[in-house]
Every structure is written in C-alpha cells, then in structure tokens.
Chimera marker file (.cmm) of the C-alpha trace (Angstrom):
<marker_set name="trace">
<marker id="1" x="35.468" y="12.504" z="0.820" r="1" g="1" b="0" radius="0.5"/>
<marker id="2" x="34.023" y="12.241" z="-1.815" r="1" g="1" b="0" radius="0.5"/>
<marker id="3" x="35.432" y="12.119" z="-5.166" r="1" g="1" b="0" radius="0.5"/>
<marker id="4" x="35.608" y="15.305" z="-7.685" r="1" g="1" b="0" radius="0.5"/>
<marker id="5" x="35.253" y="14.756" z="-11.229" r="1" g="1" b="0" radius="0.5"/>
<marker id="6" x="35.488" y="17.062" z="-14.127" r="1" g="1" b="0" radius="0.5"/>
<marker id="7" x="33.083" y="19.885" z="-14.262" r="1" g="1" b="0" radius="0.5"/>
<marker id="8" x="32.325" y="19.926" z="-11.165" r="1" g="1" b="0" radius="0.5"/>
<marker id="9" x="31.683" y="23.200" z="-9.256" r="1" g="1" b="0" radius="0.5"/>
<marker id="10" x="34.057" y="24.282" z="-6.339" r="1" g="1" b="0" radius="0.5"/>
<marker id="11" x="34.501" y="27.061" z="-3.713" r="1" g="1" b="0" radius="0.5"/>
<marker id="12" x="37.962" y="27.136" z="-2.176" r="1" g="1" b="0" radius="0.5"/>
<marker id="13" x="37.803" y="27.379" z="1.450" r="1" g="1" b="0" radius="0.5"/>
<marker id="14" x="41.930" y="28.321" z="1.641" r="1" g="1" b="0" radius="0.5"/>
<marker id="15" x="44.678" y="30.015" z="0.467" r="1" g="1" b="0" radius="0.5"/>
<marker id="16" x="44.965" y="33.651" z="-1.372" r="1" g="1" b="0" radius="0.5"/>
<marker id="17" x="41.751" y="32.848" z="-3.360" r="1" g="1" b="0" radius="0.5"/>
<marker id="18" x="39.234" y="31.787" z="-0.597" r="1" g="1" b="0" radius="0.5"/>
<marker id="19" x="35.843" y="31.896" z="-1.693" r="1" g="1" b="0" radius="0.5"/>
<marker id="20" x="36.446" y="32.276" z="-4.923" r="1" g="1" b="0" radius="0.5"/>
<marker id="21" x="34.356" y="29.803" z="-7.536" r="1" g="1" b="0" radius="0.5"/>
<marker id="22" x="35.934" y="27.457" z="-10.148" r="1" g="1" b="0" radius="0.5"/>
<marker id="23" x="35.102" y="24.469" z="-12.117" r="1" g="1" b="0" radius="0.5"/>
<marker id="24" x="37.300" y="20.750" z="-11.674" r="1" g="1" b="0" radius="0.5"/>
<marker id="25" x="38.885" y="20.842" z="-15.243" r="1" g="1" b="0" radius="0.5"/>
<marker id="26" x="41.121" y="17.031" z="-14.205" r="1" g="1" b="0" radius="0.5"/>
<marker id="27" x="41.101" y="15.001" z="-11.685" r="1" g="1" b="0" radius="0.5"/>
<marker id="28" x="45.201" y="14.349" z="-10.855" r="1" g="1" b="0" radius="0.5"/>
<marker id="29" x="44.650" y="11.576" z="-8.138" r="1" g="1" b="0" radius="0.5"/>
<marker id="30" x="42.893" y="11.425" z="-5.263" r="1" g="1" b="0" radius="0.5"/>
<marker id="31" x="43.962" y="14.372" z="-3.376" r="1" g="1" b="0" radius="0.5"/>
<marker id="32" x="44.060" y="17.131" z="-6.529" r="1" g="1" b="0" radius="0.5"/>
<marker id="33" x="42.811" y="18.623" z="-9.420" r="1" g="1" b="0" radius="0.5"/>
<marker id="34" x="43.410" y="21.112" z="-11.652" r="1" g="1" b="0" radius="0.5"/>
<marker id="35" x="41.057" y="24.266" z="-11.713" r="1" g="1" b="0" radius="0.5"/>
<marker id="36" x="39.916" y="27.078" z="-14.027" r="1" g="1" b="0" radius="0.5"/>
<marker id="37" x="37.927" y="30.012" z="-13.266" r="1" g="1" b="0" radius="0.5"/>
<marker id="38" x="37.799" y="31.309" z="-17.011" r="1" g="1" b="0" radius="0.5"/>
<marker id="39" x="39.628" y="34.691" z="-15.959" r="1" g="1" b="0" radius="0.5"/>
<marker id="40" x="42.198" y="34.759" z="-13.488" r="1" g="1" b="0" radius="0.5"/>
<marker id="41" x="43.132" y="30.878" z="-13.598" r="1" g="1" b="0" radius="0.5"/>
<marker id="42" x="42.645" y="30.498" z="-17.822" r="1" g="1" b="0" radius="0.5"/>
<marker id="43" x="42.666" y="26.884" z="-19.038" r="1" g="1" b="0" radius="0.5"/>
<marker id="44" x="46.058" y="27.617" z="-20.458" r="1" g="1" b="0" radius="0.5"/>
<marker id="45" x="47.105" y="28.248" z="-16.523" r="1" g="1" b="0" radius="0.5"/>
<marker id="46" x="44.964" y="25.934" z="-14.655" r="1" g="1" b="0" radius="0.5"/>
<marker id="47" x="45.449" y="26.060" z="-10.881" r="1" g="1" b="0" radius="0.5"/>
<marker id="48" x="46.437" y="22.931" z="-8.900" r="1" g="1" b="0" radius="0.5"/>
<marker id="49" x="44.526" y="22.408" z="-5.407" r="1" g="1" b="0" radius="0.5"/>
<marker id="50" x="44.651" y="20.267" z="-2.378" r="1" g="1" b="0" radius="0.5"/>
<marker id="51" x="40.964" y="18.638" z="-2.607" r="1" g="1" b="0" radius="0.5"/>
<marker id="52" x="40.780" y="19.838" z="1.176" r="1" g="1" b="0" radius="0.5"/>
<marker id="53" x="40.981" y="22.973" z="0.416" r="1" g="1" b="0" radius="0.5"/>
<marker id="54" x="37.415" y="22.710" z="-1.759" r="1" g="1" b="0" radius="0.5"/>
<marker id="55" x="33.980" y="22.950" z="-0.504" r="1" g="1" b="0" radius="0.5"/>
<marker id="56" x="32.288" y="20.941" z="-3.679" r="1" g="1" b="0" radius="0.5"/>
<marker id="57" x="28.473" y="21.660" z="-4.640" r="1" g="1" b="0" radius="0.5"/>
<marker id="58" x="26.609" y="19.364" z="-6.516" r="1" g="1" b="0" radius="0.5"/>
<marker id="59" x="26.396" y="21.364" z="-9.364" r="1" g="1" b="0" radius="0.5"/>
<marker id="60" x="27.851" y="19.896" z="-12.780" r="1" g="1" b="0" radius="0.5"/>
<marker id="61" x="28.417" y="21.024" z="-16.071" r="1" g="1" b="0" radius="0.5"/>
<marker id="62" x="28.905" y="18.389" z="-18.821" r="1" g="1" b="0" radius="0.5"/>
<marker id="63" x="32.155" y="19.406" z="-20.452" r="1" g="1" b="0" radius="0.5"/>
<marker id="64" x="33.729" y="15.894" z="-20.711" r="1" g="1" b="0" radius="0.5"/>
<marker id="65" x="33.626" y="15.390" z="-23.950" r="1" g="1" b="0" radius="0.5"/>
<marker id="66" x="34.631" y="19.226" z="-24.790" r="1" g="1" b="0" radius="0.5"/>
<marker id="67" x="37.843" y="18.736" z="-22.393" r="1" g="1" b="0" radius="0.5"/>
<marker id="68" x="38.565" y="15.104" z="-24.371" r="1" g="1" b="0" radius="0.5"/>
<marker id="69" x="38.116" y="17.149" z="-28.180" r="1" g="1" b="0" radius="0.5"/>
<marker id="70" x="40.217" y="20.021" z="-26.950" r="1" g="1" b="0" radius="0.5"/>
<marker id="71" x="37.324" y="22.137" z="-28.198" r="1" g="1" b="0" radius="0.5"/>
<marker id="72" x="37.164" y="23.765" z="-24.119" r="1" g="1" b="0" radius="0.5"/>
<marker id="73" x="37.029" y="27.761" z="-24.260" r="1" g="1" b="0" radius="0.5"/>
<marker id="74" x="37.784" y="30.222" z="-21.223" r="1" g="1" b="0" radius="0.5"/>
<marker id="75" x="34.535" y="32.232" z="-22.145" r="1" g="1" b="0" radius="0.5"/>
<marker id="76" x="32.321" y="28.416" z="-21.824" r="1" g="1" b="0" radius="0.5"/>
<marker id="77" x="34.141" y="28.124" z="-18.707" r="1" g="1" b="0" radius="0.5"/>
<marker id="78" x="32.734" y="31.439" z="-17.466" r="1" g="1" b="0" radius="0.5"/>
<marker id="79" x="29.439" y="30.943" z="-18.734" r="1" g="1" b="0" radius="0.5"/>
<marker id="80" x="28.888" y="27.838" z="-16.983" r="1" g="1" b="0" radius="0.5"/>
<marker id="81" x="30.174" y="29.680" z="-13.759" r="1" g="1" b="0" radius="0.5"/>
<marker id="82" x="27.994" y="31.877" z="-13.941" r="1" g="1" b="0" radius="0.5"/>
<marker id="83" x="24.878" y="29.567" z="-14.567" r="1" g="1" b="0" radius="0.5"/>
<marker id="84" x="25.984" y="27.525" z="-11.834" r="1" g="1" b="0" radius="0.5"/>
<marker id="85" x="27.692" y="29.493" z="-8.810" r="1" g="1" b="0" radius="0.5"/>
<marker id="86" x="25.527" y="30.720" z="-6.423" r="1" g="1" b="0" radius="0.5"/>
<marker id="87" x="24.263" y="34.198" z="-6.598" r="1" g="1" b="0" radius="0.5"/>
<marker id="88" x="25.084" y="36.314" z="-3.543" r="1" g="1" b="0" radius="0.5"/>
<marker id="89" x="22.045" y="38.677" z="-3.136" r="1" g="1" b="0" radius="0.5"/>
<marker id="90" x="22.627" y="42.317" z="-1.939" r="1" g="1" b="0" radius="0.5"/>
<marker id="91" x="21.244" y="43.220" z="1.375" r="1" g="1" b="0" radius="0.5"/>
<link id1="1" id2="2" r="1" g="1" b="0" radius="0.2"/>
<link id1="2" id2="3" r="1" g="1" b="0" radius="0.2"/>
<link id1="3" id2="4" r="1" g="1" b="0" radius="0.2"/>
<link id1="4" id2="5" r="1" g="1" b="0" radius="0.2"/>
<link id1="5" id2="6" r="1" g="1" b="0" radius="0.2"/>
<link id1="6" id2="7" r="1" g="1" b="0" radius="0.2"/>
<link id1="7" id2="8" r="1" g="1" b="0" radius="0.2"/>
<link id1="8" id2="9" r="1" g="1" b="0" radius="0.2"/>
<link id1="9" id2="10" r="1" g="1" b="0" radius="0.2"/>
<link id1="10" id2="11" r="1" g="1" b="0" radius="0.2"/>
<link id1="11" id2="12" r="1" g="1" b="0" radius="0.2"/>
<link id1="12" id2="13" r="1" g="1" b="0" radius="0.2"/>
<link id1="13" id2="14" r="1" g="1" b="0" radius="0.2"/>
<link id1="14" id2="15" r="1" g="1" b="0" radius="0.2"/>
<link id1="15" id2="16" r="1" g="1" b="0" radius="0.2"/>
<link id1="16" id2="17" r="1" g="1" b="0" radius="0.2"/>
<link id1="17" id2="18" r="1" g="1" b="0" radius="0.2"/>
<link id1="18" id2="19" r="1" g="1" b="0" radius="0.2"/>
<link id1="19" id2="20" r="1" g="1" b="0" radius="0.2"/>
<link id1="20" id2="21" r="1" g="1" b="0" radius="0.2"/>
<link id1="21" id2="22" r="1" g="1" b="0" radius="0.2"/>
<link id1="22" id2="23" r="1" g="1" b="0" radius="0.2"/>
<link id1="23" id2="24" r="1" g="1" b="0" radius="0.2"/>
<link id1="24" id2="25" r="1" g="1" b="0" radius="0.2"/>
<link id1="25" id2="26" r="1" g="1" b="0" radius="0.2"/>
<link id1="26" id2="27" r="1" g="1" b="0" radius="0.2"/>
<link id1="27" id2="28" r="1" g="1" b="0" radius="0.2"/>
<link id1="28" id2="29" r="1" g="1" b="0" radius="0.2"/>
<link id1="29" id2="30" r="1" g="1" b="0" radius="0.2"/>
<link id1="30" id2="31" r="1" g="1" b="0" radius="0.2"/>
<link id1="31" id2="32" r="1" g="1" b="0" radius="0.2"/>
<link id1="32" id2="33" r="1" g="1" b="0" radius="0.2"/>
<link id1="33" id2="34" r="1" g="1" b="0" radius="0.2"/>
<link id1="34" id2="35" r="1" g="1" b="0" radius="0.2"/>
<link id1="35" id2="36" r="1" g="1" b="0" radius="0.2"/>
<link id1="36" id2="37" r="1" g="1" b="0" radius="0.2"/>
<link id1="37" id2="38" r="1" g="1" b="0" radius="0.2"/>
<link id1="38" id2="39" r="1" g="1" b="0" radius="0.2"/>
<link id1="39" id2="40" r="1" g="1" b="0" radius="0.2"/>
<link id1="40" id2="41" r="1" g="1" b="0" radius="0.2"/>
<link id1="41" id2="42" r="1" g="1" b="0" radius="0.2"/>
<link id1="42" id2="43" r="1" g="1" b="0" radius="0.2"/>
<link id1="43" id2="44" r="1" g="1" b="0" radius="0.2"/>
<link id1="44" id2="45" r="1" g="1" b="0" radius="0.2"/>
<link id1="45" id2="46" r="1" g="1" b="0" radius="0.2"/>
<link id1="46" id2="47" r="1" g="1" b="0" radius="0.2"/>
<link id1="47" id2="48" r="1" g="1" b="0" radius="0.2"/>
<link id1="48" id2="49" r="1" g="1" b="0" radius="0.2"/>
<link id1="49" id2="50" r="1" g="1" b="0" radius="0.2"/>
<link id1="50" id2="51" r="1" g="1" b="0" radius="0.2"/>
<link id1="51" id2="52" r="1" g="1" b="0" radius="0.2"/>
<link id1="52" id2="53" r="1" g="1" b="0" radius="0.2"/>
<link id1="53" id2="54" r="1" g="1" b="0" radius="0.2"/>
<link id1="54" id2="55" r="1" g="1" b="0" radius="0.2"/>
<link id1="55" id2="56" r="1" g="1" b="0" radius="0.2"/>
<link id1="56" id2="57" r="1" g="1" b="0" radius="0.2"/>
<link id1="57" id2="58" r="1" g="1" b="0" radius="0.2"/>
<link id1="58" id2="59" r="1" g="1" b="0" radius="0.2"/>
<link id1="59" id2="60" r="1" g="1" b="0" radius="0.2"/>
<link id1="60" id2="61" r="1" g="1" b="0" radius="0.2"/>
<link id1="61" id2="62" r="1" g="1" b="0" radius="0.2"/>
<link id1="62" id2="63" r="1" g="1" b="0" radius="0.2"/>
<link id1="63" id2="64" r="1" g="1" b="0" radius="0.2"/>
<link id1="64" id2="65" r="1" g="1" b="0" radius="0.2"/>
<link id1="65" id2="66" r="1" g="1" b="0" radius="0.2"/>
<link id1="66" id2="67" r="1" g="1" b="0" radius="0.2"/>
<link id1="67" id2="68" r="1" g="1" b="0" radius="0.2"/>
<link id1="68" id2="69" r="1" g="1" b="0" radius="0.2"/>
<link id1="69" id2="70" r="1" g="1" b="0" radius="0.2"/>
<link id1="70" id2="71" r="1" g="1" b="0" radius="0.2"/>
<link id1="71" id2="72" r="1" g="1" b="0" radius="0.2"/>
<link id1="72" id2="73" r="1" g="1" b="0" radius="0.2"/>
<link id1="73" id2="74" r="1" g="1" b="0" radius="0.2"/>
<link id1="74" id2="75" r="1" g="1" b="0" radius="0.2"/>
<link id1="75" id2="76" r="1" g="1" b="0" radius="0.2"/>
<link id1="76" id2="77" r="1" g="1" b="0" radius="0.2"/>
<link id1="77" id2="78" r="1" g="1" b="0" radius="0.2"/>
<link id1="78" id2="79" r="1" g="1" b="0" radius="0.2"/>
<link id1="79" id2="80" r="1" g="1" b="0" radius="0.2"/>
<link id1="80" id2="81" r="1" g="1" b="0" radius="0.2"/>
<link id1="81" id2="82" r="1" g="1" b="0" radius="0.2"/>
<link id1="82" id2="83" r="1" g="1" b="0" radius="0.2"/>
<link id1="83" id2="84" r="1" g="1" b="0" radius="0.2"/>
<link id1="84" id2="85" r="1" g="1" b="0" radius="0.2"/>
<link id1="85" id2="86" r="1" g="1" b="0" radius="0.2"/>
<link id1="86" id2="87" r="1" g="1" b="0" radius="0.2"/>
<link id1="87" id2="88" r="1" g="1" b="0" radius="0.2"/>
<link id1="88" id2="89" r="1" g="1" b="0" radius="0.2"/>
<link id1="89" id2="90" r="1" g="1" b="0" radius="0.2"/>
<link id1="90" id2="91" r="1" g="1" b="0" radius="0.2"/>
</marker_set>
C-alpha cells in the first residue's frame, strides 16, 4: 500500500466511523495515522486509525506548513474536507 501523507483525504472503511471522510494530520508509522474531520474529531482530539481500514484518495490539502507552525484550525480542516470530499448526489 502506498504511504499516506499529511493533508491527504481518506475515507474510513471499517469501524463505527465507516464512510466518514478525514484529513490525515500526522503519519505515526507505516501502519497508523492521526486523522481529523474538524467536527467530531477535532485537532485537539485526533483519531488514531490503522491504514488498512482507510480508503485513500489522490486529493490533497497543502497543510504541512500550517501543521508545522501550529496554525491549522478546525474550521480550516472543515473547509478543506468540503472542497476535497466527493459530494453525494441526491436521487
């Protein structure tokens, strides 16, 4: 599996949060990452998830600089998710 990177859009494939979209905030190791959605999982309460339970998208938000300077906010995470996540159409 390809390595995830901070700012990448992912969707949970397993667990109670199945189907939810997140942004990768930090890569802990080859098998675990910390995620945020800005709402239920804010930056102060990151979600730790196994990468085997994630569906990665080839969509990125350039947040590495904001993370490094600790200027990333939950509202910015929500904005990036709205821009990057695929919108479900009504039938």
